[in-house]
C-alpha positions in Angstrom: 86.2 143.2 105.2 89.4 142.5 103.3 89.3 139.8 100.6 91.4 136.7 101.5 92.8 133.9 99.4 90.0 131.7 100.9 87.4 133.8 99.2 86.3 132.5 95.8 83.6 133.0 93.2 82.3 130.3 90.9 81.3 130.6 87.3 79.5 127.9 85.3 78.6 125.3 85.0 80.7 124.4 82.0 80.3 121.2 79.9 83.2 118.9 80.7 84.2 118.5 77.1 84.8 122.2 76.9 87.5 122.2 79.6 90.9 122.8 78.0 92.5 119.5 77.3 89.6 117.4 78.6 89.5 115.2 75.5 93.2 114.5 75.7 93.2 113.5 79.4 93.2 109.9 80.6 90.4 110.3 83.0 90.3 106.6 83.8 93.6 107.1 85.7 91.8 109.6 88.0 89.0 107.1 88.4 91.4 104.7 90.2 92.4 107.5 92.6 88.7 108.4 93.2 88.0 104.8 94.0 90.4 105.1 96.9 88.4 108.1 98.2 85.1 106.2 97.7 86.3 103.4 100.0 87.1 105.9 102.8 84.6 106.8 105.6 84.0 110.5 105.3 83.8 112.7 108.3 81.9 116.0 108.4 84.2 119.0 109.0 82.2 122.0 110.0 84.8 124.5 108.9 84.7 123.5 105.2 83.3 126.4 103.2 82.8 124.7 99.8 81.3 121.2 100.4 78.6 119.4 98.4 78.0 117.4 101.7 77.9 113.6 102.0 74.2 113.5 101.0 75.1 114.5 97.4 78.7 113.1 97.1 78.2 109.6 98.6 75.7 108.3 96.0 78.0 109.4 93.2 81.0 107.6 94.8 78.9 104.5 95.6 78.0 104.1 91.9 81.7 104.3 91.1 82.3 101.3 93.2 79.5 99.4 91.6 80.4 100.0 88.0 83.8 99.7 86.4 85.2 102.6 84.4 88.3 101.0 83.1 89.0 103.1 80.0 88.9 106.7 79.0 85.5 106.5 77.3 83.8 104.9 80.3 85.4 107.3 82.7 84.2 110.3 80.7 80.7 108.9 80.6 80.7 108.5 84.4 81.9 112.1 85.0 79.6 113.5 82.4 76.6 111.8 84.0 77.3 112.8 87.6 79.3 116.0 87.6 79.4 119.5 86.1 82.4 121.9 86.1 82.5 125.2 87.9 85.4 127.6 87.5 87.1 128.5 90.8 88.3 132.1 90.8 90.0 134.0 93.6 88.1 137.2 94.5 91.4 139.1 94.7 91.7 138.3 90.9 95.1 136.7 91.3 95.6 133.4 89.4 95.4 130.0 91.1 98.6 128.4 92.1 100.1 124.8 92.0 103.2 123.5 93.6 104.3 119.8 93.7 105.5 117.3 96.3 106.7 113.7 96.4 107.7 110.9 98.7 111.5 110.9 99.3 113.5 107.7 99.5 116.6 108.1 101.6 119.0 106.1 103.8 118.3 105.9 107.5 119.5 104.3 110.8 117.7 102.8 113.7 120.3 104.4 116.0 122.1 107.7 116.2 125.5 107.9 114.4 127.8 110.6 113.3 126.2 110.6 109.9 122.6 109.9 110.9 122.3 112.5 113.6 118.8 114.0 113.3 115.7 112.1 114.5 112.2 111.9 113.2 110.0 112.0 116.3 106.9 110.0 117.1 103.8 111.9 118.2 104.2 113.0 121.8 101.5 112.1 124.3 101.0 115.7 125.4 100.2 116.8 121.8 96.5 117.5 121.5 94.2 118.6 118.7 92.5 121.9 119.1 89.1 122.9 117.8 86.5 125.5 118.9 85.4 123.3 121.8 88.8 123.4 123.6 90.7 126.4 122.1 92.1 128.6 124.9 90.9 132.2 124.9 93.2 134.4 122.9 95.0 131.6 121.1 95.6 132.2 117.4 92.7 130.4 115.5 95.3 129.0 113.1 96.5 126.5 115.7 94.9 123.1 115.4 97.5 121.4 117.7 98.8 122.4 121.1 100.4 121.0 124.2 98.5 119.9 127.3 100.4 120.8 130.5 99.0 120.8 134.0 95.4 120.6 132.5 95.9 123.6 130.3 96.5 123.8 126.5 99.3 126.0 125.4 101.3 126.3 122.2 103.5 123.3 121.4 107.3 123.7 121.0 108.4 125.0 117.6 111.1 123.6 115.4 113.9 125.7 117.0 113.0 124.6 120.5 112.9 121.0 119.4 116.2 121.3 117.7 117.5 122.7 121.0 116.4 119.6 122.8 112.8 120.2 124.0 111.9 116.6 123.3 115.1 114.9 124.4 115.0 112.0 126.8 111.4 111.1 126.1 112.0 108.1 123.9 110.3 109.7 120.9 113.1 109.1 118.3 111.6 106.9 115.6 114.6 106.8 113.2 117.7 108.8 112.5 118.6 110.6 109.3 121.0 113.0 107.8 120.0 116.5 108.9 119.0 117.8 105.4 117.1 114.7 104.5 115.1 115.0 107.8 114.2 118.6 107.0 112.9 117.9 103.5 111.0 114.8 104.8 109.2 117.2 107.2 108.2 119.3 104.2 107.0 116.3 102.1 105.3 114.6 105.1 106.3 111.1 104.3 109.2 109.0 103.1 110.5 105.6 102.2 113.6 104.6 104.3 116.5 102.3 103.5 118.6 100.7 106.2 122.1 99.3 106.0 120.9 95.7 106.6 118.8 95.9 103.5 115.4 96.4 105.2 113.0 99.1 104.2 110.1 100.9 105.7 107.8 103.8 105.3 107.0 106.7 107.6 104.1 109.0 107.4 102.4 112.0 109.1 101.2 111.6 112.7 100.7 115.2 113.8 102.3 118.5 113.9 103.4 121.3 116.3 100.7 123.6 115.0 102.9 126.5 114.1 102.7 128.1 110.6 104.8 126.7 107.8 107.4 129.2 106.5 109.5 128.4 103.5 113.2 129.0 104.1 114.2 129.6 100.5 112.7 133.1 100.4 114.4 134.1 103.6 117.8 132.9 102.1 117.1 134.9 99.0 116.3 138.1 101.0 119.5 137.8 102.9 121.5 137.2 99.7 122.6 133.7 100.6 121.1 132.4 97.3 119.9 134.0 94.1 116.7 133.2 92.3 118.2 130.1 90.6 118.5 128.6 94.1 114.8 129.0 95.0 114.1 125.4 93.9 114.2 122.5 96.4 117.4 121.3 94.7 119.0 124.8 95.1 118.0 125.1 98.7 119.2 121.6 99.5 122.6 122.3 97.9 123.0 125.4 100.1 122.1 123.6 103.2 124.5 120.8 102.4 127.3 123.3 101.9 126.5 125.3 105.1 126.0 122.8 108.0 127.0 125.5 110.5 123.9 127.5 109.6 121.3 124.7 110.1 120.1 125.8 113.5 119.6 129.4 112.4 118.0 128.7 109.0 115.9 125.6 109.6 114.4 127.1 112.8 112.8 129.8 110.6 110.2 127.2 109.6 108.6 126.9 113.0 106.3 124.1 111.8 107.4 120.6 113.0 105.9 117.3 111.9 105.6 114.1 113.9 105.8 110.7 112.2 104.7 107.1 112.5 106.1 103.9 110.9 103.8 102.5 108.2 103.9 98.8 108.4 101.1 98.0 105.9 100.9 99.6 102.5 100.8 98.8 98.8 104.4 99.5 97.6 103.0 100.3 94.1 101.0 103.3 95.5 102.1 106.5 97.1 102.1 107.3 100.8 98.9 107.7 102.8 97.4 111.1 102.5 95.4 113.0 105.1 92.2 111.5 103.8 93.5 108.1 104.9 94.0 106.4 101.5 97.2 105.9 99.6 98.0 108.6 97.0 98.1 108.1 93.2 101.1 109.7 91.4 100.0 112.3 89.0 96.3 112.2 90.1 96.2 113.1 93.8 96.4 116.6 95.1 96.7 118.3 98.5 94.1 121.0 99.1 93.0 123.4 101.8 91.0 121.1 104.0 89.1 123.9 105.7 87.6 124.8 102.3 87.2 121.6 100.4 86.0 118.0 101.1 88.4 115.1 100.5 87.4 113.1 97.4 86.4 116.3 95.5 87.6 116.1 91.8 89.2 119.1 90.3 90.3 119.8 86.7 93.6 121.7 86.7 94.9 123.6 83.7 98.6 124.3 84.3 100.4 124.0 81.0 103.6 125.6 82.4 104.2 122.5 84.6 107.0 120.6 83.0 108.1 116.9 83.0 105.1 115.3 81.3 104.5 114.2 77.7 101.3 116.2 77.5 100.5 119.7 78.8 99.4 119.5 82.4 95.6 119.6 81.9 94.3 116.9 84.2 91.5 115.6 86.4 92.9 115.4 89.9 91.4 114.1 93.2 91.7 116.0 96.6 93.1 113.4 99.0 95.7 115.3 101.1 96.4 118.6 102.7 99.4 120.7 103.9 100.3 123.6 106.0 101.3 125.8 103.0 98.2 124.9 101.0 95.8 127.7 101.7 93.1 129.1 99.5 90.4 127.9 97.2 92.4 127.9 94.0 95.5 126.3 95.4 96.8 122.7 95.1 99.9 120.7 95.7 100.4 118.0 93.0 101.6 114.6 94.1 104.2 113.4 91.7 105.2 110.0 93.1 108.1 108.5 95.0 111.8 108.6 94.7 114.5 110.8 93.2 113.0 111.2 89.8 109.7 112.4 91.2 111.6 114.8 93.5 113.5 116.3 90.6 110.2 117.0 88.8 108.5 118.3 91.9 111.3 120.5 93.2 110.9 123.5 90.9 107.1 123.6 90.4 105.4 126.8 91.3 103.1 127.7 88.5 99.9 129.7 87.8 96.9 127.5 87.1 93.2 127.5 86.4 90.9 125.4 88.5 87.5 123.9 87.9 85.8 121.9 90.6 83.7 119.0 89.4 80.5 119.3 91.4 77.7 116.7 91.8 74.9 117.8 89.5 72.2 117.2 92.2 74.0 119.5 94.8 73.4 123.2 95.2 76.0 125.2 93.3 79.3 125.6 95.1 79.4 128.6 97.4 75.7 128.4 98.2 74.1 126.8 101.2 73.1 123.2 100.8 
């Protein structure tokens, strides 16, 4: 059987203070992110491959809620008492990988105009979640969403079909945006929106078409439309802004399509809601492959090539989100925050990284049956 990026081996355990940069990290900032996870009701997901299970993780998180860890020393004591570090290595021997994402803040309209011509759609009523209990025979096991029609589940419309009007006249338009802003909000999965009357709101993930995510930058590179300097988010955005006549052709290459909901209650000082259900913490929350890892799992990530921070990026991070492009055991998307500055830092990040998972000491080692 071929080795896949989901396959991993674990070496350790390693004392936490031997992790590169551990003594220089402000772990108490990660504690606040972990507190958000501790407050969430956790659901068992049978497809997770590396999971300490609720029986081992819940007592550790419960203690976090009972005892403050307000400074670096207290935070280090907490993690040292309850966790040990295991190196996560891909079996194909390739290095781990980190990218980054952020919450855009853009102008929007409640109605369609010549400028704001592209909608974000609400979740359609005929969109259904798929698991092994209702998956049609022969359907690609990747699909976790589909369309129910005449009592049957089929693939949902992809981006190109939706751009061509597959959802028109159904009253699903939530807000209207500039076309390029809308596309990048689909990639990020959330946004803060500003309206001309001075009001603001947030939108967040409500579901997806189920189709695979495909980055458009590489396809533009292959056809010679951009060079490697344009592979960043900023470079791809600039090309799209300059080539509005190519939007249908190019954007439809990413068949994945996201549906949104308006977020009426949130702490403006925190990030958007992640897939776990809690608000994200800038610089401390990550998106992971949810089929492999449990939300609330702490990871130590060594990615010194990541730029834009005062210290080398050697940080304790908390798994609180997921994404279509985040696949594999040694793979994470780093949440950098909200607004243009966060976007500038996040746009060009695609760096090798080393991963350690912080595993409850009482649990069986990662990769072994609990």
